[in-house]
C-alpha distance (Angstrom), angle and dihedral (degrees) to the residues before:
residue distance angle dihedral
X1 . . .
X2 3.78 . .
X3 3.82 127.8 .
X4 3.81 129.2 -176.0
X5 3.83 123.4 -154.5
X6 3.83 116.3 179.4
X7 3.79 91.8 -24.7
X8 3.84 95.1 -46.7
X9 3.76 113.1 121.3
X10 3.82 115.6 -151.0
X11 3.80 112.6 -168.2
X12 3.77 125.5 175.3
X13 3.80 93.1 -20.8
X14 3.82 96.4 -47.5
X15 3.78 128.9 115.5
X16 3.83 117.5 -132.9
X17 3.78 127.7 178.9
X18 3.78 120.0 -135.8
X19 3.78 130.9 -166.9
X20 3.85 114.3 -90.8
X21 3.81 127.3 -156.4
X22 3.79 118.6 -60.7
X23 3.81 113.0 0.6
X24 3.83 99.2 -55.5
X25 3.78 117.5 123.3
X26 3.78 123.8 -161.0
X27 3.72 134.9 179.6
X28 3.77 122.8 -156.2
X29 3.78 112.4 -157.7
X30 3.73 123.9 -179.3
X31 3.86 102.4 -125.3
X32 3.84 122.7 173.5
X33 3.85 112.4 -163.4
X34 3.83 114.8 -133.8
X35 3.80 117.1 -109.0
X36 3.82 117.6 -136.2
X37 3.79 111.1 -155.9
X38 3.81 107.5 160.4
X39 3.80 141.3 5.8
X40 3.79 107.7 -162.1
X41 3.81 121.4 -168.1
X42 3.79 111.1 -118.4
X43 3.79 142.8 -179.1
X44 3.79 122.2 -103.8
X45 3.82 87.3 -89.1
X46 3.81 88.8 53.8
X47 3.77 94.6 -110.6
X48 3.81 105.0 153.5
X49 3.84 113.4 -113.7
X50 3.79 131.4 -160.2
X51 3.83 91.4 -116.0
X52 3.78 116.2 121.7
X53 3.81 94.9 -158.9
X54 3.80 139.2 43.0
X55 3.78 120.2 -123.5
X56 3.82 113.3 -99.7
X57 3.79 87.2 -121.8
X58 3.78 90.9 65.0
X59 3.77 133.3 -97.0
X60 3.78 146.2 166.8
X61 3.78 135.9 -62.1
X62 3.80 137.1 179.6
X63 3.80 111.5 -138.1
X64 3.81 115.1 -152.9
X65 3.80 125.5 -167.6
X66 3.83 139.9 96.0
X67 3.79 142.0 -75.8
X68 3.81 94.5 29.8
X69 3.81 114.0 161.7
X70 3.78 130.4 -149.9
X71 3.79 108.0 -95.3
X72 3.83 93.6 30.6
X73 3.81 116.2 156.6
X74 3.80 128.0 -145.2
X75 3.80 128.1 -144.2
X76 3.80 129.0 -166.4
X77 3.78 96.0 -151.6
X78 3.82 97.3 -53.0
X79 3.80 97.6 -24.0
X80 3.81 115.6 100.8
X81 3.79 118.2 -130.4
X82 3.81 115.6 -104.8
X83 3.82 91.5 -122.8
X84 3.81 137.9 -7.0
X85 3.79 126.8 -160.5
X86 3.79 118.7 -166.0
X87 3.81 108.9 -140.2
X88 3.80 99.1 168.8
X89 3.79 139.9 -45.3
X90 3.83 90.9 -68.2
X91 3.80 102.9 38.4
X92 3.82 137.1 56.6
X93 3.80 126.1 176.8
X94 3.80 109.3 -145.6
X95 3.79 135.2 -172.6
X96 3.80 108.3 -154.5
X97 3.83 126.2 -153.6
X98 3.80 131.8 -127.0
X99 3.81 114.1 -67.5
X100 3.78 136.7 166.8
X101 3.79 119.0 -98.6
X102 3.83 107.0 -80.7
X103 3.81 142.8 93.0
X104 3.81 117.4 -85.1
X105 3.80 138.2 -169.7
X106 3.80 112.8 -106.6
X107 3.83 119.7 -143.2
X108 3.80 130.4 -167.5
X109 3.81 113.6 -164.6
X110 3.82 119.0 -167.4
X111 3.81 122.1 -150.4
X112 3.81 90.2 -110.5
X113 3.82 90.2 60.1
X114 3.78 98.4 -101.1
X115 3.78 112.3 144.0
X116 3.80 129.9 -158.3
X117 3.79 124.7 -171.1
X118 3.78 136.1 -164.2
X119 3.80 108.5 -165.1
X120 3.85 109.7 -134.0
X121 3.77 84.4 -4.4
X122 3.81 96.4 155.6
X123 3.80 131.1 38.0
X124 3.79 126.1 -160.7
X125 3.80 121.8 -156.2
X126 3.82 137.6 161.7
X127 3.78 115.5 -100.9
X128 3.83 116.7 -124.6
X129 3.80 110.5 -75.7
X130 3.80 115.7 -147.6
X131 3.80 116.4 -121.5
X132 3.80 98.7 174.8
X133 3.77 111.3 83.9
X134 3.79 128.8 -146.3
X135 2.95 139.2 -91.6
X136 3.80 95.6 47.5
X137 3.81 118.0 -138.4
X138 3.79 114.8 -80.8
X139 3.80 116.3 -89.3
X140 3.79 129.7 -154.1
X141 3.79 121.1 -113.3
X142 3.81 117.8 -117.0
X143 3.80 90.3 16.0
X144 3.80 125.6 104.8
X145 3.80 113.9 -112.8
X146 3.78 137.6 173.0
X147 3.81 133.6 -162.3
X148 3.80 127.6 178.1
X149 3.81 113.0 -135.8
X150 3.79 109.7 -152.2
X151 3.80 137.6 -169.5
X152 3.80 123.3 175.2
X153 3.80 111.6 -106.7
X154 3.80 95.0 9.3
X155 3.80 120.8 137.8
X156 3.79 100.6 -178.0
X157 3.78 139.5 18.2
X158 3.79 130.4 -151.9
X159 3.79 140.7 169.8
X160 3.80 111.1 -93.3
X161 3.79 117.7 -111.6
X162 3.77 110.4 -88.0
X163 3.82 93.2 18.0
X164 3.82 126.6 110.4
X165 3.79 131.4 -157.0
X166 3.82 120.4 -133.3
X167 3.81 110.8 -82.0
X168 3.79 110.6 -91.5
X169 3.80 96.0 28.7
X170 3.80 133.5 104.2
X171 3.80 135.2 -161.3
X172 3.81 114.3 -145.8
X173 3.80 120.0 -150.8
X174 3.83 90.0 -108.1
X175 3.82 92.1 59.5
X176 3.80 96.2 -98.4
X177 3.81 105.3 148.0
X178 3.80 111.8 -167.6
X179 3.77 146.3 146.3
X180 3.79 145.2 98.1
X181 3.80 122.3 -78.5
X182 3.80 113.5 -152.5
X183 3.80 110.8 -159.7
X184 3.78 138.5 141.2
X185 3.80 98.9 -141.3
X186 3.78 134.8 37.2
X187 3.80 109.2 -85.8
X188 3.81 135.4 -175.8
X189 3.80 116.0 -147.0
X190 3.82 127.1 -160.4
X191 3.80 123.4 -161.7
X192 3.80 139.4 153.2
X193 3.79 127.5 -125.5
X194 3.80 127.9 -163.7
X195 3.81 119.7 -145.7
X196 3.82 114.9 -157.6
X197 3.81 127.7 -166.4
X198 3.81 133.1 -155.4
X199 3.82 90.5 -85.2
X200 3.84 88.7 53.7
X201 3.78 91.3 -113.0
X202 3.80 111.6 153.5
X203 3.78 133.3 -145.3
X204 3.80 119.4 -175.5
X205 3.81 126.8 -156.9
X206 3.79 131.3 -179.2
X207 3.79 116.2 -135.6
X208 3.77 134.4 -166.3
X209 3.80 126.8 -157.0
X210 3.78 126.1 179.8
X211 3.80 116.8 -148.7
X212 3.78 109.4 -154.0
X213 3.79 132.6 -155.0
X214 3.80 108.4 -160.0
X215 3.79 116.5 86.0
X216 3.76 96.9 17.3
X217 3.79 139.2 99.7
X218 3.78 97.9 -77.2
X219 3.81 114.7 154.3
X220 3.78 116.3 -90.0
X221 3.77 147.5 123.9
X222 3.80 123.9 -50.6
X223 3.81 121.0 -116.7
X224 3.82 125.0 -174.8
X225 3.80 136.4 -178.9
X226 3.78 143.3 155.9
X227 3.80 126.5 56.5
X228 3.79 114.7 15.8
X229 3.81 138.2 168.3
X230 3.79 109.0 49.7
X231 3.79 90.5 14.5
X232 3.79 87.2 61.3
X233 3.77 93.3 -147.7
X234 3.79 99.5 144.8
X235 3.79 128.2 57.7
X236 3.80 92.8 -155.0
X237 3.77 138.2 0.8
X238 3.80 123.0 42.8
X239 3.82 115.3 37.3
X240 3.79 102.1 175.1
X241 3.77 127.3 35.4
X242 3.77 121.2 11.2
X243 3.79 138.3 -57.5
X244 3.79 105.0 -128.6
X245 3.81 96.8 -169.6
X246 3.82 134.2 32.6
X247 3.83 111.6 -72.4
X248 3.79 121.9 -158.4
X249 3.81 111.6 -129.4
X250 3.77 119.1 -156.7
X251 3.75 131.3 -41.0
X252 3.80 98.5 -88.1
X253 3.78 121.5 117.7
X254 3.79 117.0 -125.4
X255 3.79 130.3 -163.6
X256 3.83 104.4 -173.8
X257 3.82 133.7 24.8
X258 3.81 135.7 -177.7
X259 3.81 122.9 -172.6
X260 3.79 113.8 -151.5
X261 3.79 140.2 -174.2
X262 3.80 97.5 -83.7
X263 3.77 103.4 -9.9
X264 3.78 138.6 35.5
X265 3.78 136.3 -141.6
X266 3.76 134.1 -151.6
X267 3.79 143.1 174.5
X268 3.78 120.5 -140.6
X269 3.77 124.4 -143.6
X270 3.80 89.9 -99.8
X271 3.82 90.2 63.9
X272 3.80 95.8 -108.0
X273 3.83 120.7 139.1
X274 3.82 122.0 -130.7
X275 3.81 138.7 -177.1
X276 3.80 138.1 -171.7
X277 3.81 137.5 176.9
X278 3.78 128.7 40.3
X279 3.80 127.2 4.5
X280 3.78 101.8 -162.3
X281 3.82 101.5 146.1
X282 3.79 105.2 10.2
X283 3.80 95.0 -76.3
X284 3.81 91.1 134.7
X285 3.78 90.8 68.5
X286 3.79 98.3 -122.6
X287 3.80 95.8 -36.3
X288 3.80 123.3 117.8
X289 3.80 122.7 -114.6
X290 3.80 105.1 -81.4
X291 3.79 140.7 162.5
X292 3.81 93.7 -137.8
X293 3.80 126.5 58.3
X294 3.78 115.5 -86.2
X295 3.78 123.3 -171.3
X296 3.80 121.9 -109.8
X297 3.81 107.8 -138.4
X298 3.78 121.0 -40.3
X299 3.82 103.6 -83.5
X300 3.79 116.7 125.7
X301 3.80 100.9 -168.2
X302 3.80 102.4 82.3
X303 3.82 114.9 135.0
X304 3.82 106.7 171.3
X305 3.81 136.5 19.2
X306 3.81 135.8 -173.7
X307 3.79 119.0 -172.3
X308 3.79 104.0 155.5
X309 3.82 96.7 137.4
X310 3.76 137.5 15.0
X311 3.79 88.3 -63.3
X312 3.78 123.9 70.0
X313 3.79 137.5 -163.2
X314 3.77 134.7 -174.6
X315 3.80 138.4 178.9
X316 3.78 125.1 -142.7
X317 3.78 126.5 -143.3
X318 3.81 88.6 -103.6
X319 3.82 89.6 64.3
X320 3.80 96.3 -108.8
X321 3.82 120.2 140.0
X322 3.83 123.5 -136.0
X323 3.82 130.7 -174.0
X324 3.80 137.6 -178.3
X325 3.83 143.2 162.7
X326 3.80 128.7 47.4
X327 3.81 115.4 22.1
X328 3.81 108.0 169.0
X329 3.82 93.4 131.7
X330 3.78 98.3 34.1
X331 3.80 89.5 -99.1
X332 3.80 92.1 146.3
X333 3.81 89.3 68.4
X334 3.80 92.6 -133.4
X335 3.83 96.3 127.0
X336 3.80 92.5 -104.6
X337 3.80 143.8 59.3
X338 3.80 102.9 -117.3
X339 3.81 117.4 124.2
X340 3.80 115.4 -115.8
X341 3.81 124.5 -145.1
X342 3.80 94.1 -168.2
X343 3.82 133.3 42.3
X344 3.81 112.1 -83.4
X345 3.79 124.9 -166.6
X346 3.82 116.0 -113.8
X347 3.80 106.8 -136.0
X348 3.79 119.7 -49.4
X349 3.80 102.7 -78.0
X350 3.79 117.6 130.1
X351 3.80 100.0 -166.0
X352 3.79 104.4 79.1
X353 3.81 112.2 137.2
X354 3.82 107.1 175.5
X355 3.81 139.5 -0.9
X356 3.81 138.6 -175.7
X357 3.80 141.6 171.0
X358 3.78 118.4 -128.7
X359 3.79 144.7 152.5
X360 3.80 130.1 96.1
X361 3.81 91.8 -62.5
X362 3.81 95.9 25.3
X363 3.80 90.0 -113.3
X364 3.80 98.8 129.3
X365 3.78 126.0 76.2
X366 3.80 132.9 -154.4
X367 3.79 130.3 -172.2
X368 3.79 139.6 175.6
X369 3.80 123.6 -145.4
X370 3.78 125.2 -145.9
X371 3.80 89.3 -104.8
X372 3.81 89.5 65.4
X373 3.79 96.8 -107.3
X374 3.82 121.5 139.0
X375 3.82 122.4 -135.7
X376 3.81 133.3 -170.6
X377 3.80 139.9 -176.9
X378 3.83 142.6 159.7
X379 3.81 128.3 45.0
X380 3.80 114.1 23.7
X381 3.78 104.1 -178.7
X382 3.81 110.7 146.1
X383 3.81 88.7 13.1
X384 3.79 91.3 -77.6
X385 3.82 93.5 156.8
X386 3.80 89.3 68.0
X387 3.80 92.6 -128.1
X388 3.81 95.2 122.6
X389 3.80 92.6 -110.3
X390 3.82 140.3 68.0
X391 3.80 99.1 -119.2
X392 3.80 117.4 129.1
X393 3.81 117.4 -124.9
X394 3.80 125.4 -153.9
X395 3.79 95.5 -169.7
X396 3.82 131.8 41.9
X397 3.82 116.9 -74.9
X398 3.80 123.3 -174.2
X399 3.81 115.9 -112.5
X400 3.80 106.4 -135.1
X401 3.80 121.0 -43.7
X402 3.81 102.7 -80.7
X403 3.79 118.0 128.9
X404 3.80 98.6 -166.8
X405 3.80 103.5 81.0
X406 3.79 110.9 132.8
X407 3.82 116.1 167.5
X408 3.79 132.1 21.3
X409 3.77 121.9 -134.3
X410 3.82 107.9 -114.3
X411 3.81 118.7 -134.4
X412 3.79 92.5 1.7
X413 3.79 139.8 57.5
X414 3.77 115.9 -87.1
X415 3.78 147.3 65.6
X416 3.78 144.3 -142.0
X417 3.80 122.6 -121.1
X418 3.78 125.8 -137.7
X419 3.81 89.0 -103.7
X420 3.81 89.3 63.2
X421 3.81 95.9 -108.3
X422 3.83 118.9 140.6
X423 3.81 121.9 -134.0
X424 3.83 128.1 -172.7
X425 3.79 134.8 175.1
X426 3.82 143.2 164.2
X427 3.80 121.7 58.8
X428 3.79 115.9 18.7
X429 3.81 96.8 -167.3
X430 3.81 117.2 142.6
X431 3.81 89.0 11.8
X432 3.83 91.4 -69.7
X433 3.80 93.6 154.3
X434 3.80 91.5 59.6
X435 3.79 93.9 -137.3
X436 3.79 100.3 111.6
X437 3.80 102.3 -91.9
X438 3.81 142.8 63.7
X439 3.80 99.2 -123.2
X440 3.80 119.2 126.3
X441 3.81 119.7 -120.6
X442 3.80 124.0 -153.0
X443 3.79 94.6 -160.4
X444 3.82 132.1 41.9
X445 3.81 116.7 -74.5
X446 3.81 124.2 -170.6
X447 3.80 118.8 -114.8
X448 3.79 106.2 -134.8
X449 3.79 120.8 -49.9
X450 3.81 102.2 -76.5
X451 3.79 117.4 129.4
X452 3.80 100.5 -166.3
X453 3.79 105.2 77.6
X454 3.81 112.5 137.6
X455 3.82 107.6 172.9
X456 3.81 135.9 4.7
X457 3.81 130.6 -170.6
X458 3.80 137.4 169.5
X459 3.78 144.0 -174.3
X460 3.79 123.9 -117.4
X461 3.78 87.6 -105.4
X462 3.78 100.3 57.0
X463 3.79 104.4 -91.9
X464 3.81 107.0 140.7
X465 3.80 133.7 -163.7
X466 3.79 134.0 174.8
X467 3.79 141.9 174.7
X468 3.79 124.7 -142.1
X469 3.79 126.2 -145.9
X470 3.81 88.6 -104.6
X471 3.81 89.5 64.1
X472 3.81 96.6 -108.3
X473 3.83 121.3 140.0
X474 3.81 123.3 -135.6
X475 3.81 133.3 -175.3
X476 3.80 136.8 -177.0
X477 3.80 141.7 153.6
X478 3.79 121.7 54.1
X479 3.80 118.2 15.8
X480 3.82 102.7 -165.6
X481 3.81 116.8 153.6
X482 3.77 95.4 -4.0
X483 3.80 95.8 -60.2
X484 3.83 91.2 140.1
X485 3.82 89.2 68.9
X486 3.78 89.7 -137.4
X487 3.80 114.2 113.0
X488 3.78 90.9 -158.3
X489 3.81 90.3 59.3
X490 3.79 91.9 64.7
X491 3.79 126.5 -151.0
X492 3.80 99.2 -63.5
X493 3.77 141.5 32.8
X494 3.78 129.1 54.7
X495 3.79 144.8 -94.0
X496 3.79 116.0 -145.4
X497 3.80 99.3 -161.7
X498 3.83 133.0 44.3
X499 3.82 112.3 -81.7
X500 3.80 123.9 -172.4
X501 3.79 119.6 -112.3
X502 3.79 108.0 -137.4
X503 3.78 120.1 -46.1
X504 3.82 102.6 -79.8
X505 3.81 116.8 132.3
X506 3.80 99.2 -168.8
X507 3.80 104.0 81.0
X508 3.80 111.6 131.6
X509 3.81 113.9 165.3
X510 3.81 134.5 18.5
X511 3.81 139.9 -178.0
X512 3.82 130.5 -173.8
X513 3.79 122.9 -141.8
X514 3.75 115.6 -132.2
X515 3.79 89.7 -114.7
X516 3.77 117.0 42.1
X517 3.79 109.4 -58.5
X518 3.77 135.2 101.2
X519 3.79 135.2 -156.7
X520 3.78 126.3 -166.9
X521 3.79 144.3 171.1
X522 3.78 127.9 -140.0
X523 3.79 125.5 -142.5
X524 3.80 89.5 -101.3
X525 3.81 90.3 61.9
X526 3.82 97.0 -107.6
X527 3.83 120.1 142.7
X528 3.82 123.6 -130.1
X529 3.84 132.9 -177.6
X530 3.81 137.1 177.8
X531 3.79 142.9 165.9
X532 3.80 129.3 48.1
X533 3.82 115.5 20.2
X534 3.81 100.3 175.3
X535 3.79 93.8 126.7
X536 3.83 97.2 32.5
X537 3.79 89.3 -101.8
X538 3.81 92.2 143.0
X539 3.81 90.8 68.8
X540 3.79 92.2 -135.9
X541 3.82 95.1 129.4
X542 3.78 94.5 -106.7
X543 3.77 135.3 67.4
X544 3.78 147.8 156.3
X545 3.79 137.0 132.3
X546 3.81 113.1 -56.9
X547 3.79 90.1 -16.9
X548 3.78 109.1 89.0
X549 3.79 102.6 19.3
X550 3.79 116.2 139.4
X551 3.81 121.3 -139.2
X552 3.80 95.1 -169.1
X553 3.82 133.0 39.9
X554 3.81 109.9 -74.6
X555 3.80 122.6 -163.7
X556 3.80 116.1 -124.7
X557 3.78 111.0 -142.5
X558 3.78 121.4 -41.6
X559 3.82 101.9 -84.3
X560 3.79 117.3 131.0
X561 3.79 99.9 -166.4
X562 3.80 102.1 83.1
X563 3.80 111.8 129.5
X564 3.82 109.0 164.0
X565 3.82 136.9 28.5
X566 3.80 134.0 -172.6
X567 3.81 122.7 -179.0
X568 3.81 118.6 -153.4
X569 3.77 131.3 -172.7
X570 3.80 98.1 -73.7
X571 3.80 101.4 -12.6
X572 3.77 140.1 63.0
X573 3.80 136.1 -137.2
X574 3.77 128.9 -166.2
X575 3.79 140.8 167.7
X576 3.79 122.9 -136.9
X577 3.79 131.8 -177.1
X578 3.83 89.5 -130.1
């Protein structure tokens, strides 16, 4: 059977061309153009992923459509694909080359000349690029910490499949890695984190973090020394006079301690909260003034306590915040100024991580939540709340909008961010802010450009000290009675920027007395003190005003089991494993 259509003769399934009028020749070929429906990003085994873009360094896609022919080629705009595999008439597996970040037209060209196009059919984008390096800085066991993991372009972060975070830690979707690791021996943890961008591209990185034991709040026995009697610095032992060397008190094991103005607080390993010393303004939480520890309430889920002044605060394991004692400036955060004899919960939030009282009269409070936000309330003279004003607050108010605050300064006004930068604010007298002047600041200002600050403390009278992650010790501010720890600085004057103390690189933990003395622990567990020794608070066996002060760190005894220190007004507390 033979049929002719417009001069083309089709016989028995073949196509033959015949001569048309004049000399013109034409060929009619049945050509069906390919249809390009989708270009899905895939792995190198062509498993389709959820990504909506290809990495700028090249990658793989699966093109889906219709009428594809064996031998088809693929173009990304005018750039040929690196390789094309014909699977069937609806599927092509394509390796795409390097391209700049943008959206491009995608072409499929069949061998017979048919062309299909998908406008903006393929998008290129850079995968997240990790900024945070590994290993992470060492963290202390039984102490809350926070580190922000960061990758350029990432929107969310998650734990990689098959990987596990250290017990007691959490990774928030914004990369905020935080928690408390409770262990009895130094341990290094390895885990992998996946950073994901808006195009759902993933970038995985393996991190290491070492959780250390020395110089942290590990359980142990309580030692006290310095002023006693009316100062209420010792739970047992000497009542009148002074204890010139560390005195072991009882057989109980303690996990946290906080030396205050006239009383002290502590948490035992069973989670119970205890106090001893004066009870001037309710700071003993319902307990009477005593020289031996007495329990506050009956709860056994306390995890952190701060009782530096006549106000006190504590956090429970459920993340709730509780305050009591003196409240003249609203420093209890209870939306009023009435003193409280018993712990009262601050709001209803359950994500408080750390808290401390500070300021010249310890009437301002600061706290960090587990989401990395910083909060302040109480006295605001000199703008010490960091809120860019001088208005007092009687309930917590967020300081700025940053979500990368990690560690509070203890005994002074400031904090460290998860990137290791140090920020101070409030009064700048005696060069306390460490930025080269004595001007007060009512909002946080960065101290230098270093990104390896680990811990910062200060006295009520502007003597500052800090430890970096490399174990070096730095001091600045007021230098009264040798509190700078630098012999060359003398016993008076000031230093308005951080200056290193000696050359040692093994400092681990530090605490500042309210009045011009410091105590610290090295990584080998040795105990060191310096500064004012008027009330024998240095534990050196001697004391007296301007007689036995120390202008450089002085080792106390030869023990190597000290784990925690807390300096009060005229007395000292410490925990040792023996």
